[in-house]
Z-matrix of the N, CA and C atoms (Angstrom, degrees):
N
C 1 1.459
C 2 1.519 1 112.39
N 3 1.308 2 117.76 1 16.58
C 4 1.459 3 119.91 2 178.91
C 5 1.516 4 108.62 3 -103.15
N 6 1.315 5 116.56 4 125.92
C 7 1.452 6 122.45 5 -177.90
C 8 1.517 7 109.55 6 -113.48
N 9 1.325 8 117.28 7 152.56
C 10 1.455 9 120.50 8 172.74
C 11 1.517 10 109.93 9 -63.09
N 12 1.302 11 117.63 10 139.69
C 13 1.452 12 121.52 11 -176.34
C 14 1.519 13 109.68 12 -100.38
N 15 1.318 14 115.59 13 101.26
C 16 1.452 15 120.92 14 176.56
C 17 1.524 16 107.84 15 -91.04
N 18 1.273 17 120.74 16 160.09
C 19 1.472 18 122.31 17 176.32
C 20 1.528 19 111.30 18 56.37
N 21 1.299 20 119.08 19 65.87
C 22 1.468 21 122.62 20 -179.40
C 23 1.517 22 109.79 21 -103.59
N 24 1.346 23 116.20 22 130.05
C 25 1.452 24 122.13 23 177.07
C 26 1.521 25 108.57 24 -109.92
N 27 1.320 26 117.27 25 139.53
C 28 1.462 27 122.28 26 -175.33
C 29 1.526 28 109.52 27 -122.07
N 30 1.326 29 116.23 28 136.33
C 31 1.455 30 122.30 29 175.77
C 32 1.523 31 108.56 30 -128.21
N 33 1.325 32 118.62 31 145.13
C 34 1.467 33 121.08 32 178.80
C 35 1.525 34 109.58 33 -134.95
N 36 1.318 35 115.33 34 150.66
C 37 1.455 36 120.24 35 166.39
C 38 1.517 37 108.25 36 -155.47
N 39 1.330 38 115.36 37 163.10
C 40 1.454 39 120.18 38 -177.65
C 41 1.516 40 108.96 39 -107.38
N 42 1.327 41 116.44 40 131.40
C 43 1.456 42 121.43 41 178.97
C 44 1.515 43 109.34 42 -136.15
N 45 1.311 44 117.02 43 103.16
C 46 1.456 45 124.19 44 178.39
C 47 1.527 46 111.95 45 60.81
N 48 1.325 47 118.06 46 -94.99
C 49 1.463 48 118.67 47 -170.68
C 50 1.516 49 114.33 48 -108.69
N 51 1.312 50 118.93 49 -4.06
C 52 1.455 51 119.18 50 -173.32
C 53 1.517 52 111.59 51 -138.45
N 54 1.307 53 115.51 52 151.51
C 55 1.449 54 120.84 53 166.92
C 56 1.522 55 108.11 54 -86.77
N 57 1.335 56 116.08 55 138.64
C 58 1.453 57 120.56 56 179.21
C 59 1.516 58 108.02 57 -116.91
N 60 1.310 59 116.13 58 134.39
C 61 1.446 60 121.34 59 -177.87
C 62 1.514 61 108.55 60 -123.30
N 63 1.331 62 117.46 61 130.67
C 64 1.457 63 121.23 62 175.91
C 65 1.509 64 108.61 63 -120.59
N 66 1.297 65 115.75 64 140.04
C 67 1.449 66 120.07 65 177.66
C 68 1.513 67 109.07 66 -137.23
N 69 1.325 68 116.36 67 158.13
C 70 1.452 69 117.82 68 173.15
C 71 1.511 70 109.48 69 -143.28
N 72 1.332 71 114.44 70 155.84
C 73 1.454 72 120.23 71 -175.66
C 74 1.516 73 109.78 72 -122.54
N 75 1.322 74 115.95 73 136.29
C 76 1.446 75 122.23 74 174.01
C 77 1.512 76 107.07 75 -123.33
N 78 1.308 77 117.54 76 120.94
C 79 1.448 78 121.78 77 -179.20
C 80 1.517 79 107.41 78 -109.76
N 81 1.342 80 117.12 79 114.06
C 82 1.448 81 120.59 80 -172.50
C 83 1.512 82 109.09 81 62.09
N 84 1.330 83 116.65 82 -128.34
C 85 1.458 84 121.04 83 178.30
C 86 1.517 85 111.72 84 -105.04
N 87 1.332 86 118.18 85 6.33
C 88 1.459 87 122.35 86 -175.84
C 89 1.525 88 110.77 87 -103.96
N 90 1.333 89 115.75 88 133.69
C 91 1.448 90 121.30 89 173.94
C 92 1.519 91 108.61 90 -94.70
N 93 1.306 92 117.34 91 127.33
C 94 1.451 93 122.21 92 -176.93
C 95 1.516 94 111.06 93 -103.78
N 96 1.313 95 115.68 94 151.28
C 97 1.451 96 120.17 95 170.63
C 98 1.529 97 108.51 96 -84.88
N 99 1.338 98 116.05 97 133.03
C 100 1.461 99 121.84 98 179.96
C 101 1.527 100 108.03 99 -124.57
N 102 1.324 101 116.27 100 124.14
C 103 1.467 102 121.22 101 179.23
C 104 1.525 103 108.65 102 -116.64
N 105 1.331 104 115.63 103 124.59
C 106 1.465 105 123.16 104 -178.56
C 107 1.520 106 108.43 105 -121.57
N 108 1.323 107 116.53 106 140.24
C 109 1.464 108 121.98 107 -178.85
C 110 1.514 109 110.50 108 -112.82
N 111 1.357 110 116.17 109 141.91
C 112 1.466 111 121.79 110 -179.57
C 113 1.530 112 112.60 111 -120.61
N 114 1.323 113 117.06 112 10.75
C 115 1.453 114 121.12 113 -177.82
C 116 1.517 115 111.63 114 105.64
N 117 1.362 116 115.63 115 155.98
C 118 1.455 117 121.90 116 -177.15
C 119 1.539 118 110.15 117 50.95
N 120 1.342 119 118.84 118 -128.98
C 121 1.464 120 120.39 119 179.07
C 122 1.509 121 113.31 120 -103.39
N 123 1.316 122 117.52 121 18.08
C 124 1.467 123 122.48 122 -173.45
C 125 1.536 124 110.32 123 -90.54
N 126 1.331 125 116.56 124 118.60
C 127 1.452 126 123.02 125 -178.99
C 128 1.526 127 110.35 126 -134.87
N 129 1.319 128 114.54 127 158.51
C 130 1.464 129 122.69 128 167.11
C 131 1.517 130 107.54 129 -119.92
N 132 1.328 131 116.11 130 128.80
C 133 1.463 132 122.12 131 177.69
C 134 1.522 133 107.16 132 -119.05
N 135 1.324 134 116.75 133 120.79
C 136 1.456 135 122.03 134 -175.19
C 137 1.521 136 111.29 135 -120.10
N 138 1.331 137 114.79 136 146.00
C 139 1.453 138 121.20 137 170.33
C 140 1.522 139 107.01 138 -153.77
N 141 1.340 140 116.65 139 113.73
C 142 1.455 141 119.32 140 -175.80
C 143 1.520 142 110.45 141 58.52
N 144 1.323 143 116.86 142 -130.18
C 145 1.460 144 121.40 143 -178.60
C 146 1.528 145 112.55 144 -86.17
N 147 1.331 146 117.48 145 -0.39
C 148 1.460 147 121.75 146 -177.12
C 149 1.518 148 110.82 147 -93.83
N 150 1.339 149 116.44 148 131.54
C 151 1.467 150 121.89 149 177.38
C 152 1.525 151 109.19 150 -128.32
N 153 1.321 152 115.53 151 127.65
C 154 1.458 153 122.35 152 177.43
C 155 1.526 154 108.51 153 -110.66
N 156 1.326 155 116.61 154 129.38
C 157 1.467 156 121.78 155 173.60
C 158 1.519 157 107.90 156 -99.75
N 159 1.319 158 116.12 157 129.45
C 160 1.459 159 121.45 158 178.34
C 161 1.527 160 109.06 159 -113.12
N 162 1.309 161 116.09 160 111.49
C 163 1.464 162 124.81 161 178.77
C 164 1.530 163 112.75 162 58.07
N 165 1.298 164 115.01 163 149.14
C 166 1.464 165 122.12 164 176.76
C 167 1.524 166 108.51 165 -108.27
N 168 1.321 167 115.97 166 160.13
C 169 1.459 168 120.60 167 177.80
C 170 1.521 169 110.27 168 -83.75
N 171 1.316 170 116.52 169 139.83
C 172 1.462 171 120.08 170 175.27
C 173 1.529 172 109.58 171 -69.53
N 174 1.308 173 116.18 172 146.14
C 175 1.465 174 121.04 173 -177.76
C 176 1.525 175 112.37 174 -59.70
N 177 1.332 176 116.75 175 -29.73
C 178 1.465 177 120.32 176 -176.83
C 179 1.528 178 112.75 177 -95.73
N 180 1.338 179 117.71 178 13.05
C 181 1.467 180 120.35 179 -177.73
C 182 1.525 181 112.61 180 -71.91
N 183 1.346 182 116.61 181 -25.20
C 184 1.459 183 120.63 182 -174.23
C 185 1.512 184 113.41 183 89.05
N 186 1.335 185 117.24 184 -4.83
C 187 1.459 186 122.11 185 -177.50
C 188 1.516 187 111.23 186 -99.80
N 189 1.318 188 116.25 187 157.71
C 190 1.464 189 121.91 188 -178.78
C 191 1.520 190 110.32 189 -88.10
N 192 1.323 191 116.26 190 124.59
C 193 1.461 192 120.70 191 -179.69
C 194 1.531 193 110.52 192 -68.80
N 195 1.325 194 117.16 193 140.72
C 196 1.465 195 119.87 194 178.66
C 197 1.516 196 111.73 195 -72.03
N 198 1.320 197 115.75 196 162.20
C 199 1.456 198 121.68 197 178.40
C 200 1.518 199 108.67 198 -123.03
N 201 1.314 200 116.46 199 101.41
C 202 1.459 201 120.86 200 174.15
C 203 1.530 202 109.46 201 -158.91
N 204 1.296 203 114.93 202 159.04
C 205 1.457 204 121.36 203 -178.84
C 206 1.523 205 109.71 204 -98.31
N 207 1.327 206 118.97 205 113.53
C 208 1.465 207 120.11 206 177.81
C 209 1.528 208 111.17 207 -87.08
N 210 1.314 209 115.17 208 152.78
C 211 1.461 210 120.96 209 166.28
C 212 1.526 211 110.14 210 -86.18
N 213 1.341 212 114.22 211 -33.46
C 214 1.465 213 121.70 212 -179.14
C 215 1.526 214 107.90 213 -133.67
N 216 1.319 215 117.50 214 133.98
C 217 1.467 216 122.48 215 176.07
C 218 1.521 217 108.85 216 -118.66
N 219 1.332 218 116.47 217 123.59
C 220 1.458 219 122.72 218 -178.81
C 221 1.528 220 108.64 219 -111.77
N 222 1.328 221 116.42 220 129.62
C 223 1.458 222 121.80 221 178.33
C 224 1.522 223 109.64 222 -116.68
N 225 1.339 224 116.86 223 124.26
C 226 1.458 225 120.00 224 177.93
C 227 1.526 226 112.08 225 -86.84
N 228 1.330 227 117.06 226 -17.13
C 229 1.468 228 120.91 227 177.92
C 230 1.512 229 109.00 228 -134.18
N 231 1.322 230 116.73 229 126.97
C 232 1.461 231 121.76 230 -177.75
C 233 1.525 232 109.15 231 -136.35
N 234 1.334 233 117.01 232 160.46
C 235 1.466 234 118.30 233 170.92
C 236 1.523 235 109.79 234 -59.45
N 237 1.314 236 116.56 235 152.25
C 238 1.465 237 121.68 236 177.39
C 239 1.522 238 109.80 237 -120.17
N 240 1.331 239 118.13 238 130.27
C 241 1.462 240 129.53 239 -0.09
C 242 1.540 241 112.33 240 -61.81
N 243 1.341 242 116.37 241 151.94
C 244 1.461 243 121.82 242 -174.90
C 245 1.529 244 109.90 243 -66.03
N 246 1.337 245 117.86 244 125.24
C 247 1.470 246 121.46 245 -178.14
C 248 1.527 247 111.58 246 -86.62
N 249 1.313 248 117.39 247 80.03
C 250 1.461 249 120.12 248 -179.99
C 251 1.521 250 109.35 249 -61.89
N 252 1.348 251 115.81 250 132.05
C 253 1.456 252 121.13 251 -172.48
C 254 1.518 253 110.85 252 -115.71
N 255 1.314 254 115.77 253 153.53
C 256 1.457 255 121.75 254 174.35
C 257 1.523 256 108.55 255 -130.94
N 258 1.316 257 115.47 256 166.22
C 259 1.454 258 119.78 257 175.15
C 260 1.510 259 114.51 258 82.16
N 261 1.353 260 117.89 259 10.50
C 262 1.449 261 120.00 260 177.66
C 263 1.527 262 110.42 261 -84.31
N 264 1.332 263 117.02 262 161.19
C 265 1.457 264 121.21 263 178.99
C 266 1.521 265 111.90 264 -83.65
N 267 1.311 266 117.29 265 5.60
C 268 1.458 267 121.99 266 176.23
C 269 1.521 268 107.85 267 -143.70
N 270 1.323 269 116.24 268 164.31
C 271 1.462 270 121.56 269 178.98
C 272 1.518 271 109.67 270 -85.39
N 273 1.334 272 117.31 271 131.81
C 274 1.459 273 122.04 272 -179.36
C 275 1.524 274 110.47 273 -105.46
N 276 1.336 275 115.60 274 135.99
C 277 1.458 276 122.58 275 174.14
C 278 1.524 277 106.14 276 -115.22
N 279 1.327 278 116.24 277 114.77
C 280 1.464 279 120.02 278 -166.95
C 281 1.518 280 114.76 279 -123.71
N 282 1.316 281 119.57 280 6.63
C 283 1.458 282 118.10 281 -178.92
C 284 1.512 283 112.57 282 -179.58
N 285 1.335 284 116.33 283 -173.84
C 286 1.461 285 121.19 284 -177.21
C 287 1.528 286 112.01 285 -59.70
N 288 1.329 287 115.69 286 150.27
C 289 1.455 288 121.09 287 177.77
C 290 1.515 289 111.30 288 142.33
N 291 1.328 290 115.29 289 179.32
C 292 1.458 291 122.43 290 177.69
C 293 1.527 292 108.18 291 -110.36
N 294 1.329 293 116.25 292 129.00
C 295 1.454 294 122.18 293 -176.55
C 296 1.534 295 109.44 294 -126.98
N 297 1.311 296 116.00 295 143.11
C 298 1.466 297 122.56 296 170.19
C 299 1.522 298 105.82 297 -130.04
N 300 1.325 299 116.69 298 103.81
C 301 1.456 300 121.77 299 -173.49
C 302 1.517 301 109.09 300 -127.32
N 303 1.313 302 116.23 301 119.91
C 304 1.465 303 122.22 302 177.24
C 305 1.527 304 111.58 303 50.09
N 306 1.329 305 115.74 304 40.34
C 307 1.453 306 121.19 305 177.45
C 308 1.513 307 115.03 306 81.53
N 309 1.336 308 117.38 307 3.52
C 310 1.467 309 121.74 308 -179.71
C 311 1.527 310 108.71 309 -103.26
N 312 1.332 311 116.34 310 127.13
C 313 1.461 312 121.26 311 177.52
C 314 1.524 313 109.13 312 -91.53
N 315 1.329 314 116.50 313 122.06
C 316 1.464 315 122.56 314 -177.82
C 317 1.523 316 108.20 315 -126.58
N 318 1.323 317 116.69 316 132.13
C 319 1.458 318 121.77 317 175.63
C 320 1.520 319 108.90 318 -122.81
N 321 1.320 320 116.71 319 135.98
C 322 1.460 321 121.94 320 179.39
C 323 1.515 322 111.13 321 -118.59
N 324 1.339 323 116.27 322 138.58
C 325 1.452 324 122.39 323 -178.41
C 326 1.524 325 108.82 324 -128.92
N 327 1.314 326 117.38 325 132.41
C 328 1.462 327 121.14 326 -177.69
C 329 1.520 328 110.27 327 -62.79
N 330 1.333 329 115.72 328 131.62
C 331 1.468 330 122.64 329 176.21
C 332 1.517 331 110.43 330 -98.93
N 333 1.316 332 116.03 331 -36.76
C 334 1.458 333 120.33 332 -179.04
C 335 1.516 334 109.28 333 165.89
N 336 1.310 335 115.81 334 161.37
C 337 1.458 336 119.84 335 178.55
C 338 1.518 337 109.47 336 -153.01
N 339 1.326 338 114.47 337 154.60
C 340 1.450 339 120.31 338 173.80
C 341 1.520 340 107.56 339 -139.09
N 342 1.302 341 116.40 340 -164.26
C 343 1.461 342 119.13 341 -176.43
C 344 1.525 343 112.57 342 -65.85
N 345 1.350 344 117.04 343 -19.84
C 346 1.467 345 119.52 344 -173.32
C 347 1.528 346 113.84 345 -111.34
N 348 1.336 347 117.51 346 -35.85
C 349 1.468 348 119.58 347 -172.62
C 350 1.523 349 112.06 348 -135.58
N 351 1.330 350 114.74 349 155.96
C 352 1.461 351 122.83 350 172.50
C 353 1.519 352 107.60 351 -124.80
N 354 1.331 353 116.70 352 137.18
C 355 1.461 354 121.49 353 -178.62
C 356 1.525 355 109.82 354 -117.75
N 357 1.322 356 114.75 355 143.46
C 358 1.461 357 120.43 356 -176.24
C 359 1.523 358 110.08 357 -135.03
N 360 1.334 359 115.93 358 137.80
C 361 1.459 360 124.00 359 171.81
C 362 1.528 361 106.72 360 -98.31
N 363 1.347 362 116.94 361 142.39
C 364 1.462 363 119.91 362 -176.49
C 365 1.526 364 112.02 363 -128.85
N 366 1.326 365 114.19 364 156.57
C 367 1.460 366 121.18 365 160.32
C 368 1.521 367 107.46 366 -122.80
N 369 1.330 368 115.17 367 143.44
C 370 1.459 369 122.55 368 178.74
C 371 1.526 370 107.32 369 -129.51
N 372 1.329 371 117.23 370 128.90
C 373 1.460 372 120.74 371 176.52
C 374 1.529 373 108.14 372 -108.50
N 375 1.330 374 114.38 373 116.22
C 376 1.459 375 121.80 374 -175.64
C 377 1.522 376 108.43 375 -142.85
N 378 1.330 377 117.43 376 134.39
C 379 1.464 378 122.02 377 -177.20
C 380 1.537 379 111.11 378 52.69
N 381 1.342 380 114.98 379 37.21
C 382 1.468 381 122.11 380 178.60
C 383 1.525 382 112.26 381 62.44
N 384 1.334 383 116.90 382 20.14
C 385 1.461 384 122.26 383 175.95
C 386 1.524 385 108.19 384 -115.27
N 387 1.323 386 116.35 385 130.53
C 388 1.457 387 120.73 386 179.29
C 389 1.526 388 109.56 387 -95.01
N 390 1.332 389 115.78 388 122.80
C 391 1.458 390 122.87 389 -179.02
C 392 1.522 391 108.59 390 -108.93
N 393 1.322 392 116.93 391 125.24
C 394 1.453 393 121.44 392 173.66
C 395 1.517 394 109.77 393 -98.26
N 396 1.323 395 116.81 394 135.12
C 397 1.464 396 122.13 395 -175.41
C 398 1.526 397 108.36 396 -125.45
N 399 1.331 398 116.70 397 108.74
C 400 1.467 399 120.22 398 -177.80
C 401 1.513 400 112.74 399 -83.54
N 402 1.337 401 117.76 400 -18.58
C 403 1.459 402 120.07 401 -177.60
C 404 1.525 403 110.11 402 61.15
N 405 1.319 404 116.13 403 -149.97
C 406 1.464 405 120.83 404 179.69
C 407 1.517 406 111.18 405 -88.34
N 408 1.314 407 116.48 406 56.46
C 409 1.459 408 122.87 407 -176.56
C 410 1.528 409 110.83 408 -53.01
N 411 1.339 410 116.21 409 135.07
C 412 1.465 411 120.10 410 -177.59
C 413 1.525 412 113.20 411 -122.98
N 414 1.319 413 117.79 412 -3.65
C 415 1.461 414 120.75 413 -177.85
C 416 1.526 415 108.63 414 -148.02
N 417 1.339 416 118.08 415 164.40
C 418 1.465 417 120.09 416 179.21
C 419 1.533 418 111.71 417 -56.71
N 420 1.322 419 115.13 418 154.05
C 421 1.464 420 119.56 419 -178.88
C 422 1.523 421 111.44 420 -62.85
N 423 1.311 422 115.65 421 138.57
C 424 1.450 423 120.15 422 171.05
C 425 1.529 424 108.16 423 -75.58
N 426 1.347 425 117.39 424 155.35
C 427 1.466 426 119.88 425 -175.78
C 428 1.534 427 114.29 426 -54.71
N 429 1.341 428 117.73 427 -40.46
C 430 1.463 429 119.03 428 -178.05
C 431 1.522 430 111.00 429 -68.90
N 432 1.344 431 117.10 430 -34.95
C 433 1.463 432 120.19 431 178.00
C 434 1.524 433 110.75 432 -68.76
N 435 1.327 434 116.66 433 -42.50
C 436 1.463 435 119.67 434 178.89
C 437 1.522 436 110.44 435 -61.84
N 438 1.330 437 116.31 436 -42.13
C 439 1.471 438 120.00 437 177.87
C 440 1.522 439 110.82 438 -64.39
N 441 1.330 440 116.74 439 -41.76
C 442 1.460 441 120.21 440 -179.07
C 443 1.515 442 113.23 441 -67.47
N 444 1.337 443 116.85 442 -31.95
C 445 1.465 444 121.13 443 -179.50
C 446 1.521 445 112.93 444 -78.08
N 447 1.318 446 117.39 445 -14.48
C 448 1.462 447 121.05 446 -178.62
C 449 1.526 448 109.91 447 -55.68
N 450 1.314 449 115.97 448 135.58
C 451 1.459 450 120.49 449 -179.97
C 452 1.513 451 114.34 450 86.48
N 453 1.334 452 118.12 451 2.06
C 454 1.465 453 120.39 452 177.54
C 455 1.529 454 109.28 453 -66.10
N 456 1.325 455 115.43 454 126.70
C 457 1.463 456 119.82 455 -178.70
C 458 1.527 457 111.80 456 -90.21
N 459 1.317 458 116.12 457 -27.41
C 460 1.464 459 122.63 458 172.66
C 461 1.521 460 106.92 459 -121.58
N 462 1.326 461 116.77 460 132.85
C 463 1.464 462 120.88 461 -179.19
C 464 1.524 463 109.16 462 -128.07
N 465 1.337 464 116.33 463 120.38
C 466 1.462 465 122.82 464 177.15
C 467 1.523 466 107.65 465 -95.95
N 468 1.339 467 116.24 466 121.81
C 469 1.466 468 120.53 467 -169.54
C 470 1.525 469 111.56 468 -129.05
N 471 1.344 470 118.18 469 150.32
C 472 1.467 471 120.06 470 171.60
C 473 1.527 472 109.33 471 -71.83
N 474 1.327 473 117.16 472 132.78
C 475 1.468 474 120.54 473 -171.65
C 476 1.525 475 113.37 474 -126.57
N 477 1.344 476 117.77 475 9.79
C 478 1.456 477 120.23 476 -174.08
C 479 1.509 478 115.25 477 -112.13
N 480 1.367 479 116.42 478 15.16
C 481 1.468 480 120.54 479 179.58
C 482 1.534 481 110.18 480 64.20
N 483 1.331 482 118.40 481 -147.28
C 484 1.467 483 122.06 482 -173.76
C 485 1.535 484 111.38 483 -54.71
N 486 1.336 485 116.65 484 142.84
C 487 1.464 486 129.14 485 9.90
C 488 1.528 487 113.80 486 -86.84
N 489 1.333 488 117.99 487 8.91
C 490 1.451 489 121.28 488 179.75
C 491 1.519 490 110.38 489 -93.00
N 492 1.298 491 116.70 490 -177.48
C 493 1.452 492 121.91 491 -179.16
C 494 1.531 493 109.68 492 -61.53
N 495 1.324 494 117.10 493 148.85
C 496 1.463 495 121.30 494 -175.48
C 497 1.525 496 110.61 495 -65.63
N 498 1.336 497 115.94 496 154.94
C 499 1.462 498 118.48 497 179.72
C 500 1.533 499 110.36 498 -69.01
N 501 1.329 500 117.92 499 -24.33
C 502 1.466 501 119.80 500 173.97
C 503 1.528 502 110.34 501 -64.92
N 504 1.341 503 116.38 502 -40.88
C 505 1.466 504 120.58 503 177.84
C 506 1.528 505 111.06 504 -69.04
N 507 1.339 506 116.63 505 -36.43
C 508 1.461 507 120.30 506 176.56
C 509 1.525 508 110.16 507 -63.05
N 510 1.336 509 116.91 508 -39.62
C 511 1.467 510 121.01 509 178.27
C 512 1.525 511 110.93 510 -58.90
N 513 1.326 512 117.07 511 -39.39
C 514 1.463 513 120.86 512 178.35
C 515 1.526 514 111.01 513 -65.87
N 516 1.339 515 116.35 514 -40.71
C 517 1.462 516 119.68 515 178.87
C 518 1.523 517 110.56 516 -63.86
N 519 1.331 518 116.06 517 -41.57
C 520 1.465 519 119.94 518 179.10
C 521 1.527 520 110.24 519 -60.26
N 522 1.321 521 117.82 520 -40.61
C 523 1.464 522 120.93 521 178.20
C 524 1.528 523 110.92 522 -65.07
N 525 1.330 524 117.05 523 -36.73
C 526 1.461 525 121.01 524 179.50
C 527 1.527 526 111.44 525 -68.62
N 528 1.325 527 116.68 526 -44.41
C 529 1.474 528 121.44 527 -174.67
C 530 1.529 529 110.67 528 -82.96
N 531 1.329 530 116.97 529 -35.74
C 532 1.470 531 123.76 530 -179.79
C 533 1.530 532 112.82 531 55.06
N 534 1.332 533 117.69 532 56.75
C 535 1.475 534 120.34 533 178.57
C 536 1.518 535 110.72 534 -72.37
N 537 1.329 536 115.85 535 163.89
C 538 1.461 537 120.29 536 177.16
C 539 1.528 538 111.35 537 -83.86
N 540 1.342 539 115.86 538 -32.91
C 541 1.464 540 121.53 539 178.33
C 542 1.525 541 109.05 540 -129.37
N 543 1.328 542 116.65 541 132.49
C 544 1.461 543 123.31 542 177.44
C 545 1.525 544 107.39 543 -111.83
N 546 1.324 545 116.92 544 122.94
C 547 1.465 546 121.48 545 178.42
C 548 1.528 547 108.62 546 -112.60
N 549 1.332 548 117.46 547 112.55
C 550 1.465 549 120.11 548 179.56
C 551 1.531 550 112.48 549 -78.65
N 552 1.328 551 115.26 550 149.87
C 553 1.471 552 122.89 551 177.02
C 554 1.526 553 108.03 552 -141.54
N 555 1.332 554 116.25 553 172.05
C 556 1.471 555 122.53 554 174.81
C 557 1.531 556 113.33 555 62.47
N 558 1.329 557 119.15 556 27.58
C 559 1.456 558 120.01 557 175.80
C 560 1.528 559 110.02 558 -105.47
N 561 1.309 560 116.37 559 171.00
C 562 1.458 561 122.54 560 -174.00
C 563 1.530 562 111.19 561 -68.19
N 564 1.332 563 115.58 562 128.40
C 565 1.457 564 121.88 563 172.84
C 566 1.529 565 108.14 564 -139.00
N 567 1.316 566 114.94 565 167.99
C 568 1.460 567 120.32 566 -179.68
C 569 1.530 568 110.31 567 -57.34
N 570 1.317 569 116.62 568 137.57
C 571 1.467 570 126.85 569 175.65
C 572 1.531 571 113.65 570 79.63
N 573 1.331 572 118.85 571 -9.55
C 574 1.461 573 119.20 572 176.50
C 575 1.518 574 109.26 573 -68.08
N 576 1.328 575 117.09 574 125.17
C 577 1.458 576 120.64 575 -172.66
C 578 1.526 577 113.41 576 -80.38
N 579 1.301 578 118.17 577 -32.74
C 580 1.461 579 119.20 578 -177.60
C 581 1.529 580 110.82 579 -80.59
N 582 1.310 581 116.13 580 162.56
C 583 1.458 582 120.87 581 176.66
C 584 1.522 583 109.75 582 -76.81
N 585 1.319 584 116.25 583 140.70
C 586 1.456 585 121.61 584 178.64
C 587 1.511 586 109.31 585 -156.88
N 588 1.334 587 116.11 586 154.21
C 589 1.449 588 120.72 587 177.25
C 590 1.519 589 111.54 588 -72.32
N 591 1.329 590 116.18 589 164.20
C 592 1.454 591 121.33 590 -177.31
C 593 1.520 592 111.34 591 -89.29
N 594 1.315 593 116.00 592 159.00
C 595 1.455 594 120.53 593 178.33
C 596 1.517 595 110.64 594 -68.08
N 597 1.324 596 117.58 595 -29.75
C 598 1.464 597 120.76 596 178.58
C 599 1.527 598 110.81 597 -62.50
N 600 1.342 599 116.63 598 -40.20
C 601 1.461 600 120.56 599 177.79
C 602 1.523 601 110.86 600 -62.95
N 603 1.312 602 115.88 601 -40.73
C 604 1.463 603 120.46 602 -179.23
C 605 1.526 604 111.20 603 -66.40
N 606 1.315 605 116.84 604 -49.47
C 607 1.470 606 121.15 605 -178.42
C 608 1.530 607 110.39 606 -59.32
N 609 1.320 608 116.81 607 -41.59
C 610 1.463 609 120.66 608 178.95
C 611 1.517 610 110.97 609 -62.23
N 612 1.328 611 117.22 610 -42.69
C 613 1.463 612 120.84 611 -178.14
C 614 1.529 613 111.21 612 -68.00
N 615 1.322 614 117.88 613 -41.11
C 616 1.463 615 120.92 614 -177.23
C 617 1.526 616 110.62 615 -72.29
N 618 1.318 617 117.54 616 -36.07
C 619 1.451 618 121.06 617 173.64
C 620 1.511 619 114.61 618 71.75
N 621 1.334 620 117.10 619 31.40
C 622 1.465 621 121.22 620 178.21
C 623 1.523 622 109.89 621 -115.25
N 624 1.321 623 115.31 622 159.72
C 625 1.465 624 120.46 623 174.45
C 626 1.520 625 108.67 624 -58.23
N 627 1.328 626 116.61 625 141.07
C 628 1.462 627 119.91 626 -178.09
C 629 1.515 628 110.60 627 -136.32
N 630 1.337 629 114.73 628 157.39
C 631 1.460 630 121.66 629 174.72
C 632 1.510 631 108.11 630 -147.37
N 633 1.338 632 116.26 631 158.05
C 634 1.457 633 121.44 632 176.23
C 635 1.525 634 108.65 633 -107.37
N 636 1.334 635 115.45 634 133.29
C 637 1.457 636 121.01 635 -179.03
C 638 1.528 637 109.34 636 -134.91
N 639 1.324 638 116.72 637 145.37
C 640 1.463 639 120.18 638 173.66
C 641 1.522 640 109.86 639 -66.72
N 642 1.330 641 116.22 640 -39.93
C 643 1.460 642 123.22 641 176.90
C 644 1.521 643 107.39 642 -145.25
N 645 1.320 644 116.42 643 153.45
C 646 1.454 645 119.97 644 169.41
C 647 1.517 646 107.54 645 -94.47
N 648 1.314 647 116.21 646 116.90
C 649 1.462 648 121.91 647 177.66
C 650 1.518 649 106.44 648 -116.66
N 651 1.323 650 117.37 649 116.04
C 652 1.461 651 119.73 650 -165.79
C 653 1.523 652 110.84 651 -147.85
N 654 1.317 653 116.33 652 151.48
C 655 1.452 654 123.05 653 164.45
C 656 1.513 655 107.48 654 -130.80
N 657 1.315 656 117.59 655 163.54
C 658 1.455 657 121.22 656 -168.39
C 659 1.520 658 112.51 657 -56.68
N 660 1.318 659 117.28 658 -40.62
C 661 1.462 660 119.67 659 -175.32
C 662 1.533 661 112.37 660 -68.58
N 663 1.339 662 117.17 661 -15.12
C 664 1.462 663 121.09 662 -179.09
C 665 1.523 664 113.22 663 -96.21
N 666 1.337 665 117.77 664 1.54
C 667 1.461 666 119.17 665 177.67
C 668 1.526 667 109.55 666 -60.76
N 669 1.328 668 117.98 667 136.55
C 670 1.470 669 119.93 668 -177.77
C 671 1.524 670 111.66 669 -66.82
N 672 1.315 671 114.84 670 155.28
C 673 1.468 672 119.92 671 -179.78
C 674 1.516 673 111.08 672 -70.62
N 675 1.348 674 116.26 673 -37.97
C 676 1.458 675 120.90 674 -179.24
C 677 1.526 676 109.97 675 -114.67
N 678 1.332 677 117.90 676 149.79
C 679 1.468 678 121.02 677 -177.71
C 680 1.524 679 111.77 678 -57.08
N 681 1.323 680 116.05 679 137.81
C 682 1.453 681 120.73 680 176.13
C 683 1.526 682 108.99 681 -143.69
N 684 1.316 683 115.98 682 156.58
C 685 1.466 684 122.37 683 -179.63
C 686 1.514 685 108.44 684 -96.90
N 687 1.322 686 116.39 685 130.03
C 688 1.463 687 121.62 686 172.86
C 689 1.523 688 107.35 687 -113.60
N 690 1.328 689 116.03 688 111.08
C 691 1.463 690 121.97 689 179.79
C 692 1.522 691 107.07 690 -91.70
N 693 1.322 692 116.72 691 113.02
C 694 1.454 693 120.99 692 178.81
C 695 1.525 694 109.96 693 -83.79
N 696 1.313 695 116.08 694 138.71
C 697 1.460 696 121.34 695 -176.86
C 698 1.520 697 110.16 696 -108.64
N 699 1.329 698 115.43 697 159.48
C 700 1.461 699 121.57 698 -178.81
C 701 1.516 700 109.44 699 -109.77
């Protein structure tokens, strides 16, 4: 599902400690959704000139933070109480609620909270494709989250076991939601400092056809008929 990217436009700006670069690809007259993974729960989701950043990497993760400029930044885990921010050069989505930002419909559902952090599960509808984002889920889905995730065609799931929900529990969620594409996150990769399960363990437990891709490049009509795992590589 990876296509050559013709007609690429690049934008840069400087924000505090990093340069951020955003690019988009148009193939013929069709705009494709492109999903790129950077480790843990950090993703870039692109469509045309729109770029969504999903979660940032922790400084102590051992992984290299990506450099790109998002239009929208979504965080599945935030300090609690949630520090809603203003004055940023992009729109931030930081907790439960219904959002309509630059034509993108985003819904957030509370996953759990304690004295230090709040966690949120999201759905994002982009290019007529519904993406479910479990983030670093640590407990079974609450009823409202399960209802909200229904119909998700792409589901991003934690796949490395502790400290997140077990891969056996993730398998049950996948059966409930029945997405067309499953994208694993939070599994063991080179340079990751914390302990995590391997992608091989996850794929074996889920028991679906799998493939490895540098990026997921997709449009709605190309979604597979039966659920499959797409392992994104770095």
